[in-house]
N, C-alpha and C positions, 0 to 999 in steps of 0.2 A: 517898257520894262527895263529897269536898271541892271547893270552887270552883276551887282551884288545880289539882287533878288533872283536873277537867273541862276547864279551859282548855288544859292540856297535851294532852289527847286531841283537842280540837278543832284545835289547831295541827298535830298529827301527821296528822289526817285531811285537813286542807287541803293540807299539804305532799305527801301521797301522791296526792291528786287532781291537783295541778299536775304532779307527776312522770308520772302516767299520761297526762295530756293531752299532754305533750311527747313521750312515747314513741309516742303515737298518730300524731304527725306525722313523727317520725324513728325508724327501727327501732333496737333495741339493737345489732344487728350493725354498722350504720353508725357508731353512737356509739363502739363498741369499736374499730373501725378507726381512727377519728380520734384517740381517746385513746392508743392504742398508738403512733401516729406522732408524738404531741406531744412537745415538749421539756419534760420534767418540771421542770427547773431554772427555766425561764422562768415556768412556771405557779406554782411555789412562790414566786418573787420577788413575786408579787401580794400575798402575805399581809402583809409589812411595809408595803407601800404602802397596803393597806386599813386597817391599824391606825393608821398615821400620818394618813390622811384622816379617820378617825373622831375622832381626837384634835383635829385642826384644826377640824372641824365643831363639836365640843363647846366648844372655846375661843371660837369665834365666838358661839355661842349664849349662853355664859356672860356675855359683855360686854353682850348685850341684856338678859338677866334682871337683871344687877346694876344696870343703868340704872333699873330699876323697883323696886329693893330687894326682889326676890322671894326672895332668900336660898336659891337652889338650888345645891347643891354640884356640882362638876365631875363626880364619879363618878355622881351622880344623873342628870345630863344625858347622860352616856355610856350609862347604862342605858336612858334614854328613847329615845335615838337608835337603839340596838340593837334594841329592841322595835319601833320604827317601821319599820326596814328589813325586819324579818321580815314584817310585814303588807303591806309594799309588794310582796312577792313574789307575792301572789295577789289583792290588792285594788287598785283604781285609786289609784296612788301619790299624786297631787296632792290627792285628796280624803281618802283614809283616813289617809295619813301625817300631814297637817296636823291632822286631827281627833284622832287618837290622841295626837300630841305636845301639842296644846292641852289635852286632858283630863288627861294626866299632869302637866303643868306646873301646872295650876290645881286639881288634886284636893285638895291639902292646905292650901289657902289660899283667900281670898276675892278673888282678883285675876284673875278670868276675862278682863276687858277687857285687862289688862296682858299676860296670856299670849297672847291673840289678837294684840295689837300686836307681840309678840315674833315670832310665827310669820310674820305678814305682812311685817314689815320684814326678817326673815332671808331670806325667799324673794325679796323684791324685790332685795335686795343680791346674792344668788347669781344671780338672773336677769340683773342688769346685767352682771356679769362673764362670765356664760355667753354673752351676746350679744356682748360685746367680744371674747372669744376666738374666737367664730364668725367675726366680721368679719376679725380678724387671720389666722385660718386660711385664709380665702378669699383674702386678699391674698398670703399666702405660697405658696399652692398654684399661683397663676399662671394657672389655667384660668378666666379671667374670663368668657368668652362662655357657657360651659356652665352656670355657676352664677350668672348675673347676677340672676335673679329672687330666688333664695334670699338672696343677699348684700344685695340692695336691701331685702328684707323685714326682714332682721336689722338693717340700718342704721336703717331707719325706727323699728323697735321700740326700738333703743338710744337714738335721739334723743328719742323720746317719753318713755322712762323717765328720761333725763337731765333733760328739762324738768320732769317730775313731781318729781324730787328737788329741783331748784332752787326750784320753787314751794313745796314742802313746807317748805323751810328758811327761807322768808320768813314772819315772824310775822304780817304783815298779811294774807297770803293765808289762813293757818290761822284767824285770827280771823274773817275774812269768811265762810269756810266754816262755822265753828262757829255764827256768828250766823244765817246763812241756815238752818241746820239747825234751830235752836231756834225760829225764827220760822215754820217750816213747820207750819201747823195741820192739813194733810191727812195727815201721818204719825201713826201711832199713838203715844201717849205712851211706851209701853214700848219701841218701836223707837227713838224719838228719844233716850231716855235711854241705851240701850245704845250707840247710835252716838256720842253725846256722850262717854261714858266711853272709847270706843275712840279718838276723836280726841284727847282729853286725854292718854290713855296714849301714843299715838304722838307727840304733841307733845313728850314728855319726851326724845325722841332728839336734839332740838336742843341739849341740854345735854351731849352726849357730847364729850369732849375731842378735840383733834387727834390725840394719840397713840393714842387708842382707835379713831378713824376709820382711821388708818393700819394698825393691827393687824387691824381688821375686813377691810380690803382685802387684806392679806397672807394672812389665813386663807382668804378666799374664793377668791383666785387660786390659792393652793397646793392647795386642795381640788379645784378643777377640773383643774389640771394633773396631780394624782395620778390622777384618774379617767381622763384621757387616756392617761397613761403605763401604767396598768393595762390598758386596752383594747389599747394598742399591743403590750404584752408578750403578751397572749393571741393577738393576730394573728400575732406572730412565732412563738409556740409551736406554733400550728396551721398554720404555713406559708401564711398569708394575706397576699398582697402589697398593702399599703395604706400610704400616706404619713401621717406624723404630722399634717401640715397638713390632709389630707383628713378625718381623724378629728375635728380641731378644727372 
């Protein structure tokens, strides 16, 4: 049995196991009732939104990889993102998704530190706009008293992340961190070297042009809005009354 065939069988087994787990919580009869009552056209409208979201995510990642000269094609990035989403269905997404994406980006070159920097910066950027949309959704919802703690937590995280971005953009801060890392004799040389490569790779993002920064923001915001719109369409199709701002 070839390696490719074995991987396909493992994926099918994992998908079947997840389906069985879901059916164990919700009976097929209940699922059938909900599906029969659903608006099929609203459900189908999810497909173009999904494809557009995958395209925006790939364009965003392409800017990060080009910054390091990794020479990864857009179709290759689309393939990597698609495979990652599959594993996210049954593995812890934050861990497995990043690990698989890092492995596939660095598999055909010797740029593992650059690939890791791409993953980290891509997630931090998406996290920043996720927090921003969360705070805006709370403001638009108007139910300030009920969600005060959640909104405050989101705002604190947003401010902390903004401060981190500002500090990272300062070359003196980056140089001080790098110097402190190299002077730390308590850390193992192997770890120090890997961290140094990661900091140097991440430092290359300071060279991104203003137009690329704007495009990165546009892609990230568009991707989050498409996810929100897709979820909203599912709620409408299943006759679930929820406001768009509440979903945000």
